[in-house]
C-alpha positions in Angstrom: 61.9 23.4 150.0 63.9 25.9 151.9 67.1 27.1 150.0 69.7 25.6 152.1 68.3 22.0 152.3 69.4 19.7 149.8 67.2 17.3 147.9 68.7 14.3 150.1 68.1 16.5 153.2 64.1 16.5 152.3 61.6 13.9 153.8 59.7 12.0 151.3 56.2 13.7 152.9 57.9 17.3 152.4 58.9 16.0 148.7 55.0 15.3 147.8 54.2 18.6 149.2 56.6 20.5 147.1 55.8 18.4 144.4 52.1 19.3 145.0 52.8 23.1 145.1 54.6 22.7 142.0 52.2 21.1 140.1 49.0 23.5 141.4 51.5 25.9 140.0 52.0 24.1 136.6 48.3 24.3 136.2 47.3 27.4 137.2 50.1 28.6 134.4 48.3 26.3 132.1 44.9 27.4 133.0 45.8 31.0 132.5 47.2 30.6 129.3 44.5 28.9 128.1 42.2 31.6 128.9 44.3 34.2 126.9 44.2 31.8 123.7 40.3 32.0 124.5 40.2 35.3 124.8 42.5 35.6 121.6 40.3 33.8 119.5 36.7 35.0 120.2 37.3 38.3 120.9 40.3 38.8 118.1 40.1 36.5 115.7 43.2 34.6 116.3 43.7 31.2 115.0 46.5 29.2 117.0 47.4 25.7 115.9 49.7 23.3 117.8 52.4 22.0 116.6 52.7 19.0 115.6 53.7 16.3 117.6 56.9 14.1 116.7 58.7 17.4 115.0 61.6 19.1 116.3 61.6 22.7 115.7 65.3 22.7 115.0 
């Protein structure tokens, strides 16, 4: 989506394509983080625990 376009001016097809690009970027980012965590675990013995669900960080 171009900067000068408002979201309401884009067609549903354009919105879908933009969302597909965003999804691909998010998936690539997640894959990178997973690879980094794997290296930390295997090469450095770092243990990383996920936060338990339902608990606030506040």
